[in-house]
A tleap script that builds the chain and sets N, CA, C and O, in Angstrom:
source leaprc.protein.ff14SB
mol = sequence {
  NMET MET ARG ALA ILE LEU LEU VAL CYS ALA
  LEU GLY MET ALA SER ALA ALA VAL PHE ALA
  PRO LYS GLN GLN ASP PRO LYS ASP LEU LEU
  CYS THR ILE CYS VAL ASP LEU VAL THR ASP
  ILE ASP GLU PHE LEU THR SER ALA PRO THR
  GLU GLN GLN ILE VAL GLU PHE VAL GLU GLN
  LEU CYS GLN ALA MET GLY ALA ILE LEU PRO
  ASP LEU VAL SER THR CYS ASN ALA LEU VAL
  GLU ALA GLN LEU PRO ALA ILE ILE GLU GLY
  ILE VAL ASN ASP ASN LEU ASN PRO GLN GLN
  VAL CYS ALA SER ILE GLY ALA CYS SER CALA
}
set mol.1.N position { -85.956 86.709 -171.423 }
set mol.1.CA position { -85.253 86.287 -172.614 }
set mol.1.C position { -83.756 86.589 -172.484 }
set mol.1.O position { -82.914 85.767 -172.843 }
set mol.2.N position { -83.436 87.786 -171.962 }
set mol.2.CA position { -82.035 88.168 -171.809 }
set mol.2.C position { -81.321 87.214 -170.853 }
set mol.2.O position { -80.165 86.852 -171.075 }
set mol.3.N position { -82.017 86.810 -169.786 }
set mol.3.CA position { -81.408 85.879 -168.844 }
set mol.3.C position { -81.080 84.561 -169.523 }
set mol.3.O position { -80.018 83.984 -169.290 }
set mol.4.N position { -81.984 84.087 -170.358 }
set mol.4.CA position { -81.743 82.826 -171.060 }
set mol.4.C position { -80.524 82.937 -171.960 }
set mol.4.O position { -79.709 82.016 -172.023 }
set mol.5.N position { -80.397 84.050 -172.650 }
set mol.5.CA position { -79.237 84.265 -173.521 }
set mol.5.C position { -77.956 84.294 -172.706 }
set mol.5.O position { -76.957 83.682 -173.084 }
set mol.6.N position { -77.988 85.009 -171.583 }
set mol.6.CA position { -76.795 85.097 -170.744 }
set mol.6.C position { -76.442 83.747 -170.133 }
set mol.6.O position { -75.264 83.414 -170.006 }
set mol.7.N position { -77.453 82.965 -169.752 }
set mol.7.CA position { -77.171 81.639 -169.208 }
set mol.7.C position { -76.547 80.736 -170.255 }
set mol.7.O position { -75.623 79.980 -169.955 }
set mol.8.N position { -77.045 80.808 -171.480 }
set mol.8.CA position { -76.451 80.014 -172.561 }
set mol.8.C position { -75.009 80.453 -172.804 }
set mol.8.O position { -74.128 79.619 -173.011 }
set mol.9.N position { -74.773 81.761 -172.778 }
set mol.9.CA position { -73.403 82.273 -172.947 }
set mol.9.C position { -72.499 81.775 -171.823 }
set mol.9.O position { -71.367 81.354 -172.062 }
set mol.10.N position { -73.015 81.828 -170.592 }
set mol.10.CA position { -72.222 81.364 -169.449 }
set mol.10.C position { -71.901 79.889 -169.586 }
set mol.10.O position { -70.781 79.470 -169.294 }
set mol.11.N position { -72.865 79.096 -170.026 }
set mol.11.CA position { -72.615 77.668 -170.234 }
set mol.11.C position { -71.544 77.448 -171.288 }
set mol.11.O position { -70.660 76.605 -171.128 }
set mol.12.N position { -71.631 78.207 -172.359 }
set mol.12.CA position { -70.637 78.078 -173.420 }
set mol.12.C position { -69.242 78.431 -172.940 }
set mol.12.O position { -68.277 77.732 -173.248 }
set mol.13.N position { -69.136 79.521 -172.183 }
set mol.13.CA position { -67.826 79.939 -171.674 }
set mol.13.C position { -67.296 78.937 -170.664 }
set mol.13.O position { -66.105 78.623 -170.659 }
set mol.14.N position { -68.179 78.435 -169.807 }
set mol.14.CA position { -67.738 77.458 -168.812 }
set mol.14.C position { -67.272 76.174 -169.485 }
set mol.14.O position { -66.259 75.594 -169.095 }
set mol.15.N position { -68.013 75.734 -170.496 }
set mol.15.CA position { -67.602 74.506 -171.181 }
set mol.15.C position { -66.292 74.704 -171.924 }
set mol.15.O position { -65.469 73.791 -171.989 }
set mol.16.N position { -66.095 75.881 -172.478 }
set mol.16.CA position { -64.827 76.162 -173.160 }
set mol.16.C position { -63.679 76.133 -172.165 }
set mol.16.O position { -62.599 75.627 -172.467 }
set mol.17.N position { -63.914 76.676 -170.986 }
set mol.17.CA position { -62.873 76.690 -169.965 }
set mol.17.C position { -62.588 75.285 -169.445 }
set mol.17.O position { -61.436 74.939 -169.183 }
set mol.18.N position { -63.629 74.480 -169.297 }
set mol.18.CA position { -63.476 73.143 -168.736 }
set mol.18.C position { -62.900 72.166 -169.744 }
set mol.18.O position { -62.050 71.345 -169.401 }
set mol.19.N position { -63.356 72.249 -170.977 }
set mol.19.CA position { -62.956 71.269 -171.974 }
set mol.19.C position { -61.856 71.761 -172.907 }
set mol.19.O position { -61.656 71.196 -173.982 }
set mol.20.N position { -61.154 72.794 -172.511 }
set mol.20.CA position { -60.043 73.288 -173.314 }
set mol.20.C position { -58.997 72.177 -173.427 }
set mol.20.O position { -58.818 71.400 -172.490 }
set mol.21.N position { -58.311 72.098 -174.562 }
set mol.21.CA position { -57.379 71.000 -174.772 }
set mol.21.C position { -56.215 70.968 -173.784 }
set mol.21.O position { -55.750 69.888 -173.420 }
set mol.22.N position { -55.739 72.124 -173.349 }
set mol.22.CA position { -54.630 72.111 -172.395 }
set mol.22.C position { -55.176 72.064 -170.972 }
set mol.22.O position { -56.275 72.545 -170.697 }
set mol.23.N position { -54.402 71.486 -170.089 }
set mol.23.CA position { -54.792 71.389 -168.689 }
set mol.23.C position { -54.549 72.732 -168.013 }
set mol.23.O position { -53.445 73.272 -168.079 }
set mol.24.N position { -55.586 73.275 -167.358 }
set mol.24.CA position { -55.442 74.573 -166.719 }
set mol.24.C position { -55.068 74.418 -165.258 }
set mol.24.O position { -55.509 73.491 -164.579 }
set mol.25.N position { -54.261 75.329 -164.797 }
set mol.25.CA position { -53.948 75.452 -163.387 }
set mol.25.C position { -55.248 75.854 -162.684 }
set mol.25.O position { -56.019 76.638 -163.237 }
set mol.26.N position { -55.509 75.336 -161.476 }
set mol.26.CA position { -56.738 75.716 -160.773 }
set mol.26.C position { -56.897 77.233 -160.619 }
set mol.26.O position { -58.014 77.745 -160.680 }
set mol.27.N position { -55.802 77.943 -160.424 }
set mol.27.CA position { -55.862 79.405 -160.310 }
set mol.27.C position { -56.314 80.016 -161.634 }
set mol.27.O position { -57.081 80.980 -161.638 }
set mol.28.N position { -55.845 79.465 -162.763 }
set mol.28.CA position { -56.273 79.957 -164.077 }
set mol.28.C position { -57.753 79.690 -164.296 }
set mol.28.O position { -58.459 80.525 -164.863 }
set mol.29.N position { -58.231 78.524 -163.848 }
set mol.29.CA position { -59.643 78.194 -163.993 }
set mol.29.C position { -60.489 79.152 -163.158 }
set mol.29.O position { -61.529 79.623 -163.618 }
set mol.30.N position { -60.051 79.441 -161.940 }
set mol.30.CA position { -60.757 80.401 -161.092 }
set mol.30.C position { -60.811 81.764 -161.768 }
set mol.30.O position { -61.846 82.431 -161.743 }
set mol.31.N position { -59.718 82.176 -162.362 }
set mol.31.CA position { -59.664 83.458 -163.069 }
set mol.31.C position { -60.639 83.454 -164.250 }
set mol.31.O position { -61.376 84.419 -164.450 }
set mol.32.N position { -60.641 82.381 -165.021 }
set mol.32.CA position { -61.539 82.285 -166.168 }
set mol.32.C position { -62.997 82.356 -165.730 }
set mol.32.O position { -63.797 83.075 -166.328 }
set mol.33.N position { -63.338 81.608 -164.682 }
set mol.33.CA position { -64.705 81.632 -164.157 }
set mol.33.C position { -65.055 83.035 -163.680 }
set mol.33.O position { -66.138 83.545 -163.968 }
set mol.34.N position { -64.138 83.653 -162.953 }
set mol.34.CA position { -64.377 84.993 -162.437 }
set mol.34.C position { -64.625 85.987 -163.565 }
set mol.34.O position { -65.602 86.736 -163.525 }
set mol.35.N position { -63.764 86.003 -164.555 }
set mol.35.CA position { -63.911 86.952 -165.667 }
set mol.35.C position { -65.245 86.722 -166.388 }
set mol.35.O position { -65.935 87.680 -166.737 }
set mol.36.N position { -65.602 85.466 -166.608 }
set mol.36.CA position { -66.877 85.165 -167.255 }
set mol.36.C position { -68.056 85.665 -166.420 }
set mol.36.O position { -68.985 86.276 -166.950 }
set mol.37.N position { -68.014 85.404 -165.113 }
set mol.37.CA position { -69.095 85.845 -164.235 }
set mol.37.C position { -69.181 87.366 -164.170 }
set mol.37.O position { -70.269 87.934 -164.269 }
set mol.38.N position { -68.052 88.014 -164.006 }
set mol.38.CA position { -68.052 89.470 -163.894 }
set mol.38.C position { -68.535 90.110 -165.192 }
set mol.38.O position { -69.237 91.121 -165.162 }
set mol.39.N position { -68.168 89.532 -166.319 }
set mol.39.CA position { -68.652 90.040 -167.603 }
set mol.39.C position { -70.177 89.953 -167.670 }
set mol.39.O position { -70.838 90.906 -168.080 }
set mol.40.N position { -70.731 88.810 -167.267 }
set mol.40.CA position { -72.184 88.645 -167.271 }
set mol.40.C position { -72.859 89.584 -166.275 }
set mol.40.O position { -73.904 90.161 -166.572 }
set mol.41.N position { -72.264 89.734 -165.100 }
set mol.41.CA position { -72.826 90.647 -164.097 }
set mol.41.C position { -72.786 92.073 -164.617 }
set mol.41.O position { -73.754 92.818 -164.459 }
set mol.42.N position { -71.685 92.459 -165.230 }
set mol.42.CA position { -71.539 93.812 -165.791 }
set mol.42.C position { -72.648 94.093 -166.799 }
set mol.42.O position { -73.267 95.156 -166.765 }
set mol.43.N position { -72.897 93.149 -167.688 }
set mol.43.CA position { -73.947 93.315 -168.689 }
set mol.43.C position { -75.329 93.361 -168.035 }
set mol.43.O position { -76.194 94.120 -168.472 }
set mol.44.N position { -75.541 92.558 -166.995 }
set mol.44.CA position { -76.831 92.519 -166.304 }
set mol.44.C position { -77.094 93.823 -165.545 }
set mol.44.O position { -78.239 94.265 -165.454 }
set mol.45.N position { -76.052 94.433 -165.007 }
set mol.45.CA position { -76.218 95.656 -164.219 }
set mol.45.C position { -76.765 96.822 -165.038 }
set mol.45.O position { -77.309 97.767 -164.468 }
set mol.46.N position { -76.634 96.774 -166.343 }
set mol.46.CA position { -77.148 97.862 -167.173 }
set mol.46.C position { -78.667 97.937 -167.143 }
set mol.46.O position { -79.237 98.952 -167.542 }
set mol.47.N position { -79.336 96.880 -166.678 }
set mol.47.CA position { -80.796 96.887 -166.596 }
set mol.47.C position { -81.298 97.423 -165.261 }
set mol.47.O position { -82.495 97.346 -164.984 }
set mol.48.N position { -80.412 97.964 -164.429 }
set mol.48.CA position { -80.742 98.551 -163.123 }
set mol.48.C position { -81.530 97.585 -162.226 }
set mol.48.O position { -82.611 97.931 -161.749 }
set mol.49.N position { -81.003 96.390 -161.997 }
set mol.49.CA position { -81.711 95.414 -161.159 }
set mol.49.C position { -81.599 95.754 -159.672 }
set mol.49.O position { -80.753 96.548 -159.262 }
set mol.50.N position { -82.465 95.138 -158.884 }
set mol.50.CA position { -82.367 95.261 -157.432 }
set mol.50.C position { -81.252 94.336 -156.945 }
set mol.50.O position { -80.769 93.482 -157.689 }
set mol.51.N position { -80.857 94.516 -155.702 }
set mol.51.CA position { -79.816 93.661 -155.132 }
set mol.51.C position { -80.263 92.195 -155.158 }
set mol.51.O position { -79.466 91.311 -155.472 }
set mol.52.N position { -81.521 91.938 -154.833 }
set mol.52.CA position { -82.042 90.568 -154.841 }
set mol.52.C position { -82.008 89.978 -156.247 }
set mol.52.O position { -81.675 88.804 -156.415 }
set mol.53.N position { -82.346 90.770 -157.249 }
set mol.53.CA position { -82.303 90.284 -158.629 }
set mol.53.C position { -80.874 89.941 -159.044 }
set mol.53.O position { -80.651 88.967 -159.763 }
set mol.54.N position { -79.918 90.731 -158.597 }
set mol.54.CA position { -78.512 90.448 -158.902 }
set mol.54.C position { -78.105 89.115 -158.280 }
set mol.54.O position { -77.486 88.281 -158.941 }
set mol.55.N position { -78.451 88.917 -157.011 }
set mol.55.CA position { -78.111 87.671 -156.317 }
set mol.55.C position { -78.735 86.480 -157.037 }
set mol.55.O position { -78.062 85.474 -157.265 }
set mol.56.N position { -80.014 86.582 -157.397 }
set mol.56.CA position { -80.692 85.490 -158.097 }
set mol.56.C position { -80.061 85.227 -159.462 }
set mol.56.O position { -79.903 84.073 -159.861 }
set mol.57.N position { -79.706 86.277 -160.169 }
set mol.57.CA position { -79.073 86.135 -161.473 }
set mol.57.C position { -77.745 85.387 -161.349 }
set mol.57.O position { -77.463 84.473 -162.124 }
set mol.58.N position { -76.944 85.777 -160.382 }
set mol.58.CA position { -75.636 85.150 -160.201 }
set mol.58.C position { -75.796 83.696 -159.765 }
set mol.58.O position { -75.034 82.832 -160.200 }
set mol.59.N position { -76.774 83.420 -158.914 }
set mol.59.CA position { -77.026 82.034 -158.524 }
set mol.59.C position { -77.403 81.189 -159.743 }
set mol.59.O position { -76.996 80.032 -159.848 }
set mol.60.N position { -78.174 81.764 -160.658 }
set mol.60.CA position { -78.531 81.053 -161.889 }
set mol.60.C position { -77.299 80.787 -162.749 }
set mol.60.O position { -77.172 79.719 -163.347 }
set mol.61.N position { -76.392 81.761 -162.808 }
set mol.61.CA position { -75.158 81.556 -163.565 }
set mol.61.C position { -74.342 80.419 -162.966 }
set mol.61.O position { -73.808 79.582 -163.694 }
set mol.62.N position { -74.245 80.390 -161.643 }
set mol.62.CA position { -73.490 79.317 -160.986 }
set mol.62.C position { -74.129 77.959 -161.250 }
set mol.62.O position { -73.426 76.980 -161.502 }
set mol.63.N position { -75.459 77.893 -161.192 }
set mol.63.CA position { -76.146 76.640 -161.477 }
set mol.63.C position { -75.916 76.206 -162.927 }
set mol.63.O position { -75.750 75.019 -163.208 }
set mol.64.N position { -75.907 77.167 -163.835 }
set mol.64.CA position { -75.667 76.849 -165.248 }
set mol.64.C position { -74.272 76.269 -165.438 }
set mol.64.O position { -74.086 75.333 -166.215 }
set mol.65.N position { -73.299 76.817 -164.736 }
set mol.65.CA position { -71.940 76.276 -164.826 }
set mol.65.C position { -71.891 74.863 -164.265 }
set mol.65.O position { -71.138 74.020 -164.751 }
set mol.66.N position { -72.694 74.610 -163.242 }
set mol.66.CA position { -72.749 73.283 -162.644 }
set mol.66.C position { -73.302 72.232 -163.584 }
set mol.66.O position { -73.048 71.042 -163.394 }
set mol.67.N position { -74.055 72.645 -164.595 }
set mol.67.CA position { -74.564 71.694 -165.579 }
set mol.67.C position { -73.422 71.119 -166.403 }
set mol.67.O position { -73.517 69.998 -166.904 }
set mol.68.N position { -72.346 71.879 -166.545 }
set mol.68.CA position { -71.171 71.422 -167.288 }
set mol.68.C position { -70.282 70.562 -166.397 }
set mol.68.O position { -69.865 69.468 -166.777 }
set mol.69.N position { -70.006 71.072 -165.223 }
set mol.69.CA position { -69.145 70.375 -164.277 }
set mol.69.C position { -69.646 70.673 -162.867 }
set mol.69.O position { -69.520 71.807 -162.405 }
set mol.70.N position { -70.206 69.694 -162.178 }
set mol.70.CA position { -70.824 69.941 -160.870 }
set mol.70.C position { -69.915 70.642 -159.867 }
set mol.70.O position { -70.406 71.406 -159.035 }
set mol.71.N position { -68.622 70.409 -159.919 }
set mol.71.CA position { -67.704 71.058 -158.990 }
set mol.71.C position { -67.663 72.573 -159.168 }
set mol.71.O position { -67.288 73.296 -158.245 }
set mol.72.N position { -68.044 73.053 -160.341 }
set mol.72.CA position { -68.020 74.497 -160.587 }
set mol.72.C position { -69.062 75.240 -159.765 }
set mol.72.O position { -68.881 76.421 -159.471 }
set mol.73.N position { -70.142 74.579 -159.392 }
set mol.73.CA position { -71.193 75.247 -158.615 }
set mol.73.C position { -70.632 75.746 -157.292 }
set mol.73.O position { -70.834 76.907 -156.934 }
set mol.74.N position { -69.936 74.894 -156.568 }
set mol.74.CA position { -69.414 75.307 -155.261 }
set mol.74.C position { -68.332 76.367 -155.409 }
set mol.74.O position { -68.274 77.300 -154.607 }
set mol.75.N position { -67.475 76.243 -156.417 }
set mol.75.CA position { -66.445 77.257 -156.655 }
set mol.75.C position { -67.081 78.594 -156.991 }
set mol.75.O position { -66.691 79.631 -156.454 }
set mol.76.N position { -68.042 78.564 -157.866 }
set mol.76.CA position { -68.743 79.770 -158.283 }
set mol.76.C position { -69.474 80.411 -157.106 }
set mol.76.O position { -69.350 81.614 -156.875 }
set mol.77.N position { -70.237 79.607 -156.361 }
set mol.77.CA position { -70.980 80.139 -155.218 }
set mol.77.C position { -70.055 80.733 -154.160 }
set mol.77.O position { -70.352 81.784 -153.591 }
set mol.78.N position { -68.944 80.065 -153.899 }
set mol.78.CA position { -67.996 80.577 -152.905 }
set mol.78.C position { -67.407 81.908 -153.354 }
set mol.78.O position { -67.278 82.838 -152.558 }
set mol.79.N position { -67.055 81.993 -154.622 }
set mol.79.CA position { -66.508 83.237 -155.164 }
set mol.79.C position { -67.520 84.367 -155.038 }
set mol.79.O position { -67.182 85.475 -154.621 }
set mol.80.N position { -68.749 84.080 -155.398 }
set mol.80.CA position { -69.793 85.102 -155.381 }
set mol.80.C position { -70.134 85.515 -153.954 }
set mol.80.O position { -70.236 86.707 -153.663 }
set mol.81.N position { -70.312 84.539 -153.057 }
set mol.81.CA position { -70.672 84.855 -151.677 }
set mol.81.C position { -69.618 85.740 -151.020 }
set mol.81.O position { -69.943 86.675 -150.289 }
set mol.82.N position { -68.370 85.435 -151.288 }
set mol.82.CA position { -67.291 86.188 -150.656 }
set mol.82.C position { -67.022 87.527 -151.331 }
set mol.82.O position { -66.560 88.463 -150.679 }
set mol.83.N position { -67.305 87.631 -152.629 }
set mol.83.CA position { -66.818 88.784 -153.374 }
set mol.83.C position { -67.876 89.609 -154.113 }
set mol.83.O position { -67.515 90.595 -154.755 }
set mol.84.N position { -69.155 89.256 -154.055 }
set mol.84.CA position { -70.152 89.974 -154.848 }
set mol.84.C position { -70.153 91.483 -154.584 }
set mol.84.O position { -70.183 92.253 -155.544 }
set mol.85.N position { -70.122 91.941 -153.324 }
set mol.85.CA position { -70.089 93.402 -153.113 }
set mol.85.C position { -68.861 94.059 -153.758 }
set mol.85.O position { -68.972 95.135 -154.346 }
set mol.86.N position { -67.702 93.419 -153.650 }
set mol.86.CA position { -66.486 93.972 -154.249 }
set mol.86.C position { -66.566 93.948 -155.767 }
set mol.86.O position { -66.063 94.856 -156.429 }
set mol.87.N position { -67.194 92.917 -156.325 }
set mol.87.CA position { -67.355 92.827 -157.777 }
set mol.87.C position { -68.224 93.974 -158.274 }
set mol.87.O position { -67.876 94.656 -159.237 }
set mol.88.N position { -69.351 94.181 -157.612 }
set mol.88.CA position { -70.272 95.243 -158.029 }
set mol.88.C position { -69.620 96.614 -157.853 }
set mol.88.O position { -69.749 97.483 -158.715 }
set mol.89.N position { -68.928 96.801 -156.747 }
set mol.89.CA position { -68.243 98.075 -156.519 }
set mol.89.C position { -67.191 98.341 -157.589 }
set mol.89.O position { -67.067 99.464 -158.078 }
set mol.90.N position { -66.436 97.311 -157.951 }
set mol.90.CA position { -65.416 97.467 -158.984 }
set mol.90.C position { -66.012 97.845 -160.326 }
set mol.90.O position { -65.448 98.662 -161.054 }
set mol.91.N position { -67.152 97.251 -160.656 }
set mol.91.CA position { -67.800 97.540 -161.930 }
set mol.91.C position { -68.429 98.924 -161.921 }
set mol.91.O position { -68.201 99.728 -162.825 }
set mol.92.N position { -69.226 99.195 -160.887 }
set mol.92.CA position { -70.037 100.416 -160.855 }
set mol.92.C position { -69.235 101.631 -160.409 }
set mol.92.O position { -69.208 102.646 -161.105 }
set mol.93.N position { -68.585 101.535 -159.260 }
set mol.93.CA position { -67.916 102.708 -158.686 }
set mol.93.C position { -66.529 102.965 -159.254 }
set mol.93.O position { -66.140 104.114 -159.465 }
set mol.94.N position { -65.786 101.895 -159.500 }
set mol.94.CA position { -64.405 102.053 -159.961 }
set mol.94.C position { -64.274 101.943 -161.476 }
set mol.94.O position { -63.198 102.172 -162.029 }
set mol.95.N position { -65.365 101.594 -162.140 }
set mol.95.CA position { -65.392 101.485 -163.610 }
set mol.95.C position { -64.274 100.576 -164.140 }
set mol.95.O position { -63.609 100.898 -165.125 }
set mol.96.N position { -64.085 99.447 -163.470 }
set mol.96.CA position { -63.051 98.497 -163.872 }
set mol.96.C position { -63.618 97.494 -164.864 }
set mol.96.O position { -64.818 97.221 -164.863 }
set mol.97.N position { -62.751 96.943 -165.714 }
set mol.97.CA position { -63.196 95.884 -166.617 }
set mol.97.C position { -63.145 94.550 -165.848 }
set mol.97.O position { -62.532 94.484 -164.782 }
set mol.98.N position { -63.774 93.497 -166.370 }
set mol.98.CA position { -63.834 92.224 -165.639 }
set mol.98.C position { -62.469 91.672 -165.218 }
set mol.98.O position { -62.333 91.158 -164.108 }
set mol.99.N position { -61.471 91.771 -166.076 }
set mol.99.CA position { -60.142 91.282 -165.709 }
set mol.99.C position { -59.588 92.051 -164.507 }
set mol.99.O position { -59.014 91.454 -163.597 }
set mol.100.N position { -59.759 93.365 -164.506 }
set mol.100.CA position { -59.279 94.189 -163.393 }
set mol.100.C position { -60.028 93.880 -162.104 }
set mol.100.O position { -59.426 93.830 -161.032 }
set mol.101.N position { -61.343 93.673 -162.203 }
set mol.101.CA position { -62.139 93.331 -161.016 }
set mol.101.C position { -61.635 92.025 -160.435 }
set mol.101.O position { -61.427 91.920 -159.226 }
set mol.102.N position { -61.438 91.035 -161.282 }
set mol.102.CA position { -60.987 89.719 -160.795 }
set mol.102.C position { -59.569 89.789 -160.211 }
set mol.102.O position { -59.258 89.081 -159.254 }
set mol.103.N position { -58.729 90.623 -160.774 }
set mol.103.CA position { -57.396 90.806 -160.190 }
set mol.103.C position { -57.504 91.495 -158.841 }
set mol.103.O position { -56.760 91.166 -157.917 }
set mol.104.N position { -58.422 92.452 -158.715 }
set mol.104.CA position { -58.549 93.188 -157.445 }
set mol.104.C position { -59.068 92.324 -156.298 }
set mol.104.O position { -58.791 92.611 -155.133 }
set mol.105.N position { -59.820 91.268 -156.620 }
set mol.105.CA position { -60.319 90.380 -155.575 }
set mol.105.C position { -59.454 89.130 -155.402 }
set mol.105.O position { -59.771 88.254 -154.597 }
set mol.106.N position { -58.367 89.055 -156.158 }
set mol.106.CA position { -57.410 87.975 -156.006 }
set mol.106.C position { -57.725 86.709 -156.800 }
set mol.106.O position { -57.083 85.679 -156.598 }
set mol.107.N position { -58.703 86.774 -157.699 }
set mol.107.CA position { -59.038 85.594 -158.491 }
set mol.107.C position { -58.125 85.453 -159.713 }
set mol.107.O position { -57.982 84.361 -160.263 }
set mol.108.N position { -57.514 86.550 -160.131 }
set mol.108.CA position { -56.596 86.540 -161.282 }
set mol.108.C position { -55.290 87.211 -160.869 }
set mol.108.O position { -55.252 88.028 -159.949 }
set mol.109.N position { -54.240 86.852 -161.563 }
set mol.109.CA position { -52.959 87.538 -161.362 }
set mol.109.C position { -53.052 88.941 -161.914 }
set mol.109.O position { -53.754 89.187 -162.895 }
set mol.110.N position { -52.358 89.844 -161.296 }
set mol.110.CA position { -52.399 91.249 -161.744 }
set mol.110.C position { -51.673 91.455 -162.996 }
set mol.110.O position { -51.616 92.576 -163.500 }
savepdb mol mol.pdb
quit
């Protein structure tokens, strides 16, 4: 049930980012996607999932974003594949908030 709620939230955030009235710079869109994903991952980590469960959860989030805009799937997957360990480390070990995590991996401006 929690996964369904988080997927709906991710879809809502992705659609808000995609259909916002002003045109976003691609870097801003990447930052928005990153912050949304890291926020969802942060909330999911409180349930003490296994590494495989985290990977599956994030893949589901990326697929959900793809329902809004298919191009988001590849952007999301690339971000996650390259940065998932750093994202988890930033959340768990460094106690960073999603904006700080995304800035530390270069998805957002500092």
